[in-house]
C-alpha positions in Angstrom: 109.8 143.3 117.4 110.1 142.5 113.7 112.1 140.3 111.3 114.4 143.3 110.8 115.2 143.5 114.5 114.0 145.0 117.8 113.9 148.8 118.2 112.0 151.7 119.7 109.8 153.6 117.3 107.1 156.4 117.6 103.8 156.4 115.6 101.4 159.2 115.2 97.6 158.4 115.5 95.5 159.4 112.5 93.1 161.1 114.9 92.8 161.9 118.6 90.1 159.1 118.9 92.2 156.4 117.3 93.4 153.8 119.7 97.1 152.8 120.0 96.3 149.3 118.7 94.8 150.7 115.5 97.7 153.1 115.0 100.2 150.2 115.3 98.1 148.0 113.0 98.1 150.8 110.3 101.9 150.8 110.4 102.2 146.9 110.2 102.4 146.0 113.9 100.2 144.1 116.3 100.0 145.2 119.9 100.5 142.8 122.8 98.1 144.7 125.1 94.6 146.1 124.3 95.0 149.5 126.0 98.5 150.7 126.7 100.9 148.4 124.8 104.6 148.8 125.3 105.7 146.2 122.8 104.3 145.3 119.4 105.2 142.6 116.9 105.2 143.1 113.1 102.7 141.3 111.0 105.6 140.2 108.9 107.3 138.4 111.8 104.0 136.8 112.8 103.4 135.6 109.3 107.0 134.3 109.0 106.6 132.2 112.2 103.2 130.9 111.0 104.7 129.7 107.7 107.9 128.4 109.3 105.9 126.4 111.9 103.7 125.1 109.1 106.8 123.8 107.3 108.4 122.6 110.5 105.9 121.9 113.3 108.8 121.3 115.8 109.7 125.0 115.7 108.4 126.6 118.9 107.8 130.3 119.7 110.7 130.1 122.2 113.1 128.9 119.5 111.9 131.5 117.0 112.3 134.4 119.5 115.8 133.2 120.4 116.7 133.0 116.7 115.4 136.6 116.1 117.4 137.9 119.0 120.6 136.2 117.8 120.1 137.3 114.2 119.8 140.9 115.3 122.4 140.7 118.2 119.9 141.5 120.9 119.9 140.0 124.4 117.2 137.4 124.7 114.6 137.9 127.4 111.9 135.4 128.4 109.2 138.0 128.3 109.6 138.1 124.5 108.2 134.5 124.3 105.1 135.4 126.3 104.5 138.7 124.4 105.0 137.0 121.0 102.6 134.2 122.0 99.9 136.8 122.9 100.3 138.6 119.6 100.3 135.3 117.7 97.0 134.3 119.3 95.5 137.6 118.2 97.0 137.3 114.8 95.4 133.9 114.3 92.1 135.3 115.5 92.3 138.0 112.8 93.1 135.4 110.1 90.2 133.3 111.3 87.8 136.2 110.9 89.2 137.0 107.5 88.6 133.3 106.5 85.0 133.6 107.8 84.4 136.6 105.6 86.1 135.0 102.6 83.9 131.9 103.0 80.8 134.0 103.2 81.7 135.9 100.0 82.3 132.6 98.2 79.1 131.1 99.6 81.1 128.5 101.6 79.7 129.2 105.0 77.1 126.4 104.9 77.4 123.5 107.4 79.9 120.8 106.6 81.1 122.7 103.5 84.7 121.9 104.3 84.1 118.2 104.7 82.1 118.0 101.5 84.7 119.8 99.5 88.0 118.8 101.2 89.3 117.0 98.3 88.6 117.8 94.6 89.4 114.4 93.1 87.1 112.8 95.7 84.1 115.2 95.9 84.0 117.3 92.8 81.7 114.9 91.1 80.9 115.7 87.4 78.0 114.9 85.2 78.2 112.0 82.7 81.0 110.2 84.7 81.5 106.5 84.3 80.2 104.7 87.4 82.6 103.6 90.1 82.1 100.6 92.4 82.9 102.9 95.4 82.4 106.6 95.6 84.8 107.4 98.4 87.9 105.7 99.9 88.8 106.7 103.5 91.2 105.5 106.1 90.9 105.8 109.8 93.4 105.1 112.7 94.5 106.4 116.1 97.8 107.8 117.2 99.0 108.5 120.6 101.7 111.1 119.9 99.4 114.2 120.4 98.8 113.6 124.1 97.8 116.3 126.5 98.9 116.4 130.1 96.1 116.8 132.6 96.1 120.1 134.5 95.9 118.1 137.8 99.5 117.0 137.3 100.9 120.5 136.6 102.3 122.9 139.0 100.8 126.3 139.8 97.2 127.5 139.5 95.1 126.7 136.4 94.4 129.9 134.3 90.8 130.0 133.2 90.5 130.0 129.4 87.0 130.1 127.9 88.2 129.9 124.3 87.1 127.0 122.2 88.5 125.4 119.0 87.6 127.5 115.9 87.5 124.5 113.6 84.7 122.0 112.7 87.3 119.3 112.1 87.1 117.8 115.6 84.1 115.8 116.6 83.0 117.0 120.1 83.6 114.5 123.0 79.9 114.3 123.8 79.1 113.1 120.3 81.8 110.4 120.6 80.5 109.3 124.0 77.1 108.4 122.5 78.9 105.2 121.3 80.6 104.4 124.6 78.6 101.3 125.3 78.1 100.2 121.8 80.9 97.6 121.7 79.7 95.8 124.8 76.2 95.6 123.4 77.4 94.7 119.9 79.6 91.7 121.1 76.4 90.0 122.3 74.7 90.1 118.9 75.5 88.3 115.7 75.3 90.0 112.4 73.7 88.6 109.2 74.0 90.8 106.1 70.8 91.7 104.4 70.1 90.7 100.8 69.6 94.4 99.9 73.4 95.0 99.8 74.4 91.8 98.0 75.7 94.0 95.1 78.3 95.5 97.4 81.4 93.4 97.7 81.9 92.7 101.4 83.7 89.7 102.9 81.4 86.7 103.0 80.3 85.7 106.4 81.0 82.1 107.5 78.6 79.7 105.7 77.8 78.0 109.0 75.7 81.0 110.1 72.1 80.2 109.1 70.3 83.1 107.3 67.0 82.2 109.0 68.4 82.9 112.4 66.0 85.2 114.4 66.5 87.7 117.1 65.8 85.1 119.8 69.1 83.3 119.1 71.5 86.0 118.2 73.9 85.3 121.0 77.6 85.0 120.0 78.4 81.3 119.6 81.1 79.6 121.6 84.1 79.6 119.3 87.8 80.1 119.2 89.0 83.7 119.8 89.8 85.7 116.7 93.5 85.5 115.8 93.3 89.2 114.8 91.7 90.2 118.1 94.7 88.5 119.9 97.3 89.9 117.6 96.0 93.5 117.5 95.7 95.4 120.8 93.1 97.8 119.4 90.9 94.8 118.3 91.0 93.3 121.8 88.6 93.9 124.7 87.8 97.5 125.5 88.8 97.0 129.1 92.4 96.4 128.1 92.7 99.8 126.3 93.9 101.8 129.3 96.1 104.8 129.5 98.0 106.6 132.2 95.9 109.1 134.3 98.6 111.6 133.6 97.0 112.5 130.2 93.7 114.1 129.7 93.9 113.5 126.0 95.8 110.4 124.9 96.0 111.2 121.2 93.8 111.7 118.2 91.7 109.4 116.0 91.7 110.7 112.4 89.9 110.0 109.1 91.5 110.9 105.7 90.6 110.4 102.1 92.8 108.5 99.7 94.6 111.7 98.6 95.6 112.5 102.2 93.1 115.2 103.0 91.9 115.1 106.6 88.1 114.8 106.7 87.4 114.7 110.4 89.0 113.6 113.7 88.3 113.3 117.4 90.4 113.3 120.6 91.0 110.1 122.4 90.0 111.0 126.0 91.7 109.2 128.9 91.8 105.8 127.0 93.5 103.8 124.4 92.2 103.3 120.9 88.6 102.5 121.7 86.1 101.5 119.0 83.8 104.3 120.0 86.0 106.7 118.1 85.8 104.6 114.9 82.0 104.4 115.3 81.8 108.2 115.9 83.7 108.8 112.7 81.6 106.3 110.7 78.5 108.1 112.0 79.9 111.5 110.9 80.7 110.2 107.4 77.2 108.8 107.0 75.5 112.0 108.3 77.6 114.3 106.1 77.7 112.4 102.8 74.3 110.8 103.0 73.0 107.3 102.4 73.7 107.1 98.7 77.5 107.4 98.9 79.3 104.1 98.9 82.3 104.3 101.2 85.2 101.9 101.4 86.8 102.3 104.9 90.3 101.2 105.6 91.3 100.3 109.2 94.0 98.1 110.5 91.5 96.0 112.4 88.7 96.3 109.8 88.0 92.6 110.1 86.9 93.1 113.8 85.5 96.6 113.4 83.2 95.7 110.6 81.5 93.1 112.9 81.1 95.7 115.6 79.8 98.3 113.2 77.1 96.0 111.7 75.9 95.0 115.2 75.9 98.5 116.6 73.1 101.0 116.4 74.6 102.3 113.1 74.3 98.9 111.5 71.0 99.5 109.6 72.4 102.6 108.0 76.0 101.4 107.5 74.9 98.2 105.8 74.3 99.9 102.5 76.9 102.6 102.8 80.1 101.4 104.4 82.3 98.4 103.7 85.7 97.8 105.2 89.2 96.9 104.1 92.5 96.2 105.9 95.3 98.5 104.7 97.8 96.9 102.5 100.8 96.9 104.8 98.9 96.1 107.9 97.1 93.3 106.0 100.3 91.4 105.7 100.3 90.9 109.5 96.8 89.3 109.5 96.5 85.6 108.9 96.0 84.3 105.4 92.3 83.6 105.8 91.7 87.2 106.9 93.7 88.5 104.0 91.6 86.7 101.5 88.5 88.5 102.8 89.9 91.8 103.8 93.2 92.7 101.9 92.8 95.3 99.1 94.6 93.0 96.7 91.5 90.7 96.6 88.8 93.3 96.8 87.1 94.4 93.6 86.8 98.1 93.0 89.6 99.4 95.3 92.3 99.7 92.6 95.8 100.1 93.9 94.9 102.2 96.9 96.8 101.0 100.0 94.7 102.7 102.6 97.8 103.7 104.6 97.3 107.5 104.5 97.0 107.8 108.3 100.5 106.6 108.7 101.8 109.3 106.4 99.7 111.9 108.3 101.1 110.7 111.6 104.6 110.9 110.3 104.1 114.6 109.9 101.9 115.3 113.0 104.3 113.5 115.4 106.6 116.6 115.0 103.8 118.7 116.5 103.6 116.7 119.8 106.5 118.4 121.6 104.8 121.8 121.5 101.3 120.6 122.4 101.7 118.2 125.3 102.0 120.8 127.9 99.9 123.5 126.2 96.5 124.6 127.2 93.5 122.7 125.7 92.8 125.7 123.4 96.4 126.0 122.2 96.7 122.3 121.5 93.6 122.5 119.3 94.8 125.7 117.7 98.1 124.0 116.8 96.4 121.0 115.4 94.1 123.3 113.4 97.0 125.2 111.9 98.9 121.9 111.1 95.8 120.5 109.3 95.4 123.7 107.3 99.0 123.5 106.0 98.6 119.8 105.4 95.5 120.4 103.3 97.4 122.9 101.1 100.3 120.5 100.8 98.0 117.6 99.7 96.2 119.8 97.3 99.5 120.8 95.6 100.6 117.1 95.5 97.3 115.9 94.1 98.5 116.3 90.5 101.8 114.4 91.2 99.7 111.8 93.1 97.6 111.1 90.0 100.7 111.1 87.7 102.6 108.6 89.9 99.6 106.3 90.4 98.8 106.4 86.7 102.4 105.6 85.7 102.6 102.8 88.3 99.3 101.3 87.1 100.4 101.3 83.5 103.7 99.7 84.4 101.9 96.9 86.4 99.5 96.3 83.5 102.3 96.1 80.9 104.6 93.9 82.9 101.8 91.8 84.5 100.1 91.1 81.1 103.4 89.8 79.7 103.9 87.6 82.8 100.4 86.3 82.6 100.8 85.3 79.0 103.8 83.2 80.0 102.0 81.7 82.9 99.0 80.9 80.8 101.1 79.2 78.2 103.3 77.2 80.8 100.6 76.4 83.3 97.6 76.2 81.0 95.6 78.6 83.2 93.4 81.5 82.7 91.4 84.2 84.6 88.7 81.7 85.7 91.4 79.5 87.2 92.9 82.3 89.3 89.4 83.2 90.6 88.8 79.6 91.4 92.1 79.2 93.2 91.1 82.0 95.5 87.8 80.4 96.3 89.5 77.0 96.9 92.1 78.5 99.2 89.4 80.3 101.2 87.4 77.1 101.6 90.5 75.2 102.7 91.5 77.7 105.3 88.0 78.0 106.6 88.0 74.3 107.1 90.9 74.4 109.5 89.0 74.3 112.7 90.5 74.8 116.1 90.9 71.7 118.2 87.8 70.8 120.3 88.0 70.9 124.1 87.8 67.1 124.4 90.9 66.7 122.1 92.8 69.3 124.2 92.0 67.3 127.3 93.3 64.1 125.7 96.5 65.9 124.8 96.9 66.9 128.4 96.3 63.3 129.4 99.0 62.0 127.1 101.5 64.6 128.4 100.6 63.6 132.0 101.2 59.9 131.2 104.5 60.7 129.6 105.5 62.7 132.6 104.5 60.0 135.0 106.6 57.5 132.9 109.6 59.8 133.0 109.4 60.5 136.7 108.8 56.8 137.5 111.9 55.8 135.4 114.0 58.3 137.4 112.7 56.9 140.7 113.7 53.4 139.4 117.3 54.6 138.7 117.7 56.1 142.2 116.5 52.9 143.9 118.4 50.3 141.8 121.7 52.1 141.2 124.2 51.5 144.0 125.5 54.7 145.5 127.6 55.1 148.6 129.6 57.7 150.4 128.9 61.5 150.4 126.2 61.1 147.6 123.8 59.3 149.9 122.4 62.6 151.4 122.0 64.2 148.0 120.3 61.1 146.6 117.9 60.9 149.5 116.9 64.5 148.9 116.5 63.8 145.2 114.5 60.6 146.0 112.1 62.6 148.1 111.6 65.2 145.4 111.2 62.6 142.7 108.6 60.8 144.8 106.7 64.0 145.2 106.7 64.6 141.4 105.6 61.0 140.8 102.7 61.5 143.2 101.7 64.8 141.6 101.8 63.2 138.1 99.7 60.3 139.3 97.1 62.8 140.7 97.0 64.6 137.4 96.5 61.4 135.5 93.7 60.3 137.8 92.0 63.7 137.6 92.0 63.7 133.7 90.8 60.0 133.7 87.8 61.0 135.7 87.1 63.9 133.4 87.4 61.7 130.4 85.4 58.9 132.1 88.1 56.3 131.4 87.8 52.9 133.1 91.4 51.8 132.3 94.6 53.7 131.9 96.0 54.1 128.4 99.3 52.4 127.7 101.8 53.2 125.0 100.8 50.2 122.9 97.0 51.1 122.9 95.3 52.5 119.8 94.0 55.6 121.7 97.5 56.4 123.0 99.1 56.1 119.6 96.4 58.2 117.8 96.4 60.9 120.5 100.2 61.0 120.7 100.4 61.5 116.9 97.9 64.4 117.2 100.0 65.8 120.1 103.0 65.8 117.8 101.0 67.7 115.2 100.1 70.2 117.9 103.7 70.7 118.8 104.4 71.3 115.1 101.7 74.0 115.0 103.1 75.5 118.1 106.6 75.9 116.5 104.9 77.3 113.4 103.0 79.9 115.6 106.2 80.9 117.4 108.0 81.3 114.0 105.0 83.4 112.7 105.0 85.6 115.7 108.7 86.4 115.5 108.3 87.3 111.8 105.4 89.6 112.5 107.4 91.4 115.2 110.3 91.7 112.6 107.9 93.2 110.0 106.7 95.9 112.5 110.2 96.7 113.8 111.5 97.1 110.2 108.6 99.5 109.6 109.5 101.6 112.7 113.0 102.0 111.4 111.7 103.8 108.4 109.4 106.2 110.3 110.3 109.8 110.5 111.0 111.4 113.8 112.6 108.3 115.5 115.6 109.4 117.6 119.0 107.9 117.6 118.6 106.0 120.8 115.2 104.5 119.8 116.6 103.5 116.4 119.6 101.8 118.1 117.2 100.0 120.4 115.1 98.7 117.5 118.2 97.7 115.6 119.4 95.7 118.7 116.0 94.1 119.0 116.1 93.1 115.3 119.5 91.4 115.9 118.2 89.6 118.9 115.0 88.7 117.0 117.1 87.2 114.1 118.8 84.8 116.5 115.4 83.8 118.0 114.1 83.2 114.5 117.0 81.0 113.7 116.5 78.9 116.8 112.7 78.6 116.3 113.3 77.8 112.6 115.5 74.8 113.6 112.8 73.5 116.0 110.2 73.9 113.3 112.3 72.0 110.6 112.9 69.2 113.1 109.2 68.8 113.8 108.2 69.2 110.2 110.6 66.4 109.1 109.1 64.0 111.7 105.6 64.3 110.3 104.0 61.8 108.0 104.3 62.8 105.2 107.2 65.2 106.0 106.5 68.9 105.5 108.6 71.2 103.5 111.7 72.5 105.2 112.0 76.3 105.5 115.2 78.1 105.0 116.6 81.3 106.5 116.4 83.0 103.1 112.7 82.2 102.8 111.9 83.6 106.2 113.9 86.8 105.6 112.2 87.6 102.3 108.6 87.0 103.6 106.5 90.1 103.1 103.3 88.4 104.3 102.8 86.0 107.2 99.8 84.7 105.4 101.9 82.0 103.8 102.3 80.3 107.3 98.7 79.3 107.2 99.3 77.0 104.3 101.7 75.0 106.5 99.4 74.8 109.5 97.4 71.7 108.5 99.5 68.7 109.1 96.8 66.2 108.5 96.5 66.6 104.7 99.2 67.4 102.1 98.0 70.3 99.9 101.2 70.5 97.9 99.5 68.6 95.1 96.7 71.2 94.9 97.2 73.7 92.0 96.4 76.7 94.1 99.1 75.8 96.6 101.9 75.4 94.2 104.4 78.4 94.2 104.1 79.1 90.5 100.4 79.0 90.5 100.3 81.3 93.5 102.6 83.8 91.8 100.4 83.7 88.7 97.3 84.3 90.9 99.0 87.3 92.6 100.0 88.7 89.2 96.5 88.3 87.9 94.9 90.2 90.8 97.6 92.9 90.8 96.8 93.5 87.1 93.0 93.6 87.9 93.5 96.2 90.6 95.8 98.2 88.3 93.0 98.4 85.7 90.6 99.5 88.3 93.1 102.2 89.3 93.2 103.5 85.8 89.4 103.8 85.7 89.4 105.8 88.9 92.2 108.0 87.9 90.5 108.9 84.6 87.6 110.2 86.7 89.8 112.0 89.2 91.9 113.9 86.6 88.7 115.5 85.2 87.4 116.3 88.6 90.6 118.0 89.7 91.0 120.0 86.5 87.3 121.1 86.6 87.5 122.1 90.3 90.4 124.5 89.6 88.5 126.1 86.8 85.4 126.4 89.0 87.3 127.8 91.9 88.9 130.5 89.8 85.5 131.5 88.5 84.1 131.6 92.0 86.9 133.8 93.3 86.7 136.1 90.3 82.9 136.6 90.6 83.2 137.1 94.4 86.0 139.7 93.8 83.8 141.6 91.3 80.8 141.5 93.7 82.8 142.9 96.6 84.8 145.5 94.7 82.3 148.3 95.2 81.0 147.6 98.6 84.0 146.1 100.4 87.3 146.9 98.5 89.4 145.5 101.3 87.6 142.1 101.0 88.0 142.3 97.2 91.7 142.9 97.6 92.1 139.8 99.8 90.0 137.7 97.4 92.3 138.8 94.6 95.4 138.0 96.5 94.1 134.5 97.3 93.0 133.9 93.7 96.4 134.7 92.4 98.1 132.5 95.0 95.7 129.6 94.1 96.6 130.2 90.5 100.3 129.8 91.2 99.6 126.5 93.0 97.2 125.3 90.3 99.7 126.0 87.6 102.0 123.3 89.1 99.1 120.9 89.4 98.2 121.3 85.8 101.8 120.6 84.8 101.5 117.3 86.4 98.2 116.6 84.8 99.6 117.4 81.4 102.5 115.0 82.1 99.9 112.4 83.0 98.0 113.0 79.7 101.4 112.6 77.8 102.0 109.1 79.3 101.9 106.3 76.7 98.7 104.4 77.3 96.8 107.3 78.8 93.1 106.6 78.2 91.4 109.5 79.9 90.5 113.1 79.0 92.0 116.2 80.4 88.9 118.4 80.0 86.4 120.5 81.8 83.2 119.0 83.1 80.2 120.4 84.9 79.9 119.6 88.6 76.6 117.9 89.7 74.6 120.4 91.6 76.5 123.5 90.5 74.3 126.2 89.2 75.1 126.7 85.5 74.0 130.3 85.7 76.7 130.9 88.4 79.4 128.7 86.8 78.5 129.9 83.2 81.7 128.6 81.7 80.6 126.5 78.7 80.2 129.5 76.4 83.5 130.9 77.7 85.3 127.7 77.0 84.1 127.8 73.4 85.3 131.5 73.2 88.7 130.5 74.4 89.0 127.6 72.0 89.0 124.8 74.7 90.5 124.3 78.1 94.3 123.7 78.2 95.1 120.0 77.9 91.6 119.0 76.7 91.7 116.0 74.4 95.1 114.9 75.6 98.3 116.4 74.2 97.3 119.5 72.3 99.2 122.7 73.0 98.0 124.7 75.9 98.6 127.9 77.8 99.0 128.4 81.5 95.7 127.7 83.3 96.1 131.0 85.2 96.1 133.0 82.0 93.2 131.0 80.7 91.1 131.4 83.9 91.8 135.2 83.9 90.5 135.4 80.4 87.6 133.1 81.4 86.7 135.3 84.3 86.8 138.4 82.1 84.5 136.9 79.5 82.1 135.8 82.2 82.1 139.3 83.7 81.3 140.9 80.3 78.6 138.4 79.6 
């Protein structure tokens, strides 16, 4: 079986002792049986399927075999699928062994080498770099697409398979389970940040928490539930994160750097998105990268996870290493107070990073799910490993374009934002200090919006019970006093009995609440207590209408996002579209209720229009309407023009930070390509005499990396040509790299400089340069 077709061929062994499998391999075929094979698959066909499956994870072995048979006009047989699968497993084993030998030749066989070098712009740290506030940006999240059906729910006998995953990407389940009980323990403890990490910008803890609190009174205080914990299922109680027993693995929990490279991951075992998976990844990051690396970790429930992390057994180590941020899109579904502390727009040092890389990874990995759900545990991990390998190459190739697009976007934001700020400063008489102060004032205002005390809630219930009693009593009066005769008498008697029961029930409720409030006399509509509490109840209804409107807008935001996700089928897309139409009508009705209640307040609140609701990109604006006791419209920070100016200011600040980081990353990426070429060249020369086969493979890979790097350098040169570019496209020496091994400085001088160094000078292809560089180094 080959790409050219299926046929019967005869091969002659090189010697009498040569096995059939070796004879077939010499002629370019891989046997499907170890001793007496009757069918063999060409290496070309196996490699073709591997590359096609990498480009399109939905492509199965079954579909590939059917396509081959159709192309060559052969009858399809089911045995071809099984035989091809056997050969493909062996082929991947061979490639893995080749990778192991390549890694050994390049001195990359040390523990955690892949994780420490997964991304050149992140980890190829150079000497004499300008300091960055954070060393590494990562994002974590769980996804339930890559499920795995339990063997207990499959027909037939289970075939024993002792093979284990060949990759170190996946954190073993036993290491994850170490943190199984951390959440329950952490929720009983309060966290107080130490003064040692005051230089690291983390969200300020509520000022009501006394710093002198000791371990004797660290119990969680009685307070209102977190809004984020109620809104986000993965931030809620661990006991609610259940999954069907049908699945042995319910998905994966991943960690990626800001350039999309997968750093590590773990399987979610028979559960939802538990926090133990996030804790296990945080532990892995700290163990691999050490205590001196400052990590900014993005998670859609970072506001809740950070509390758990600091209270867990990792807290003492994580305090100085990890700080958290809510991804940009997910942040718009958190309340405004949460956004001011956790959204990347208001965090110094994060630049324009959105921390939404997991969503992009899941958009691609979702296509893998159809072929792994019913596979064996080994084949599922093997498919994930292959997908991650192709994803890594793809992200490396796109790294140059990533830097170019981000640099261009940041320059555009700075140019347009600076012009807008100049106009705002002239019209509003504001400056940078004012915008910073507005943020502090808004945070203080929102923190001051306390939830209603239990006693006030009981008074509300009492007023509602009195109003119900008055309503039912009036109905009873009408039934008694209104003269009714004829056939209606029976119906009226029945209604009278029911009305009397409701009146008695209302009276019992009123008496019960009066006992709880210790009232000696019943409130009447003309009493001061009645009027005050009734007014507060009206405000409560206003907030309830606002909450309903907010909830519907949040649901709309997420359904709009789902419409743009790859891999959604026609039926699901139609279902989401129908839900959006229904949601639109619900929003209209709720908006009418809100406007009616808003107009009845004193002073009346601003009316919202349908256009305002439909253009909302953040539900945080709802929190500014929540307080009906004080009118904040006169405050400068609450005025729309001042808020737009504040947003523009922080957007420009983040864009300037992005430029600083990109100037560092462009040198790292360029230097890593030069260093990698030198490493391959020296390893090839070292292996040429003792292991020519290995040297040949090293040379092939070096040439292929050179082709990829050529495209990356083209993007870096386009970046250096941007008007406003302030960095340097030049080679730098990596920290910890042996200069005797790298020995490139003299070679750089001999070559007249690295292509692109100093910005826009003429340059040759990096592949040609590196070949000359390796030759000079070899002759040195």
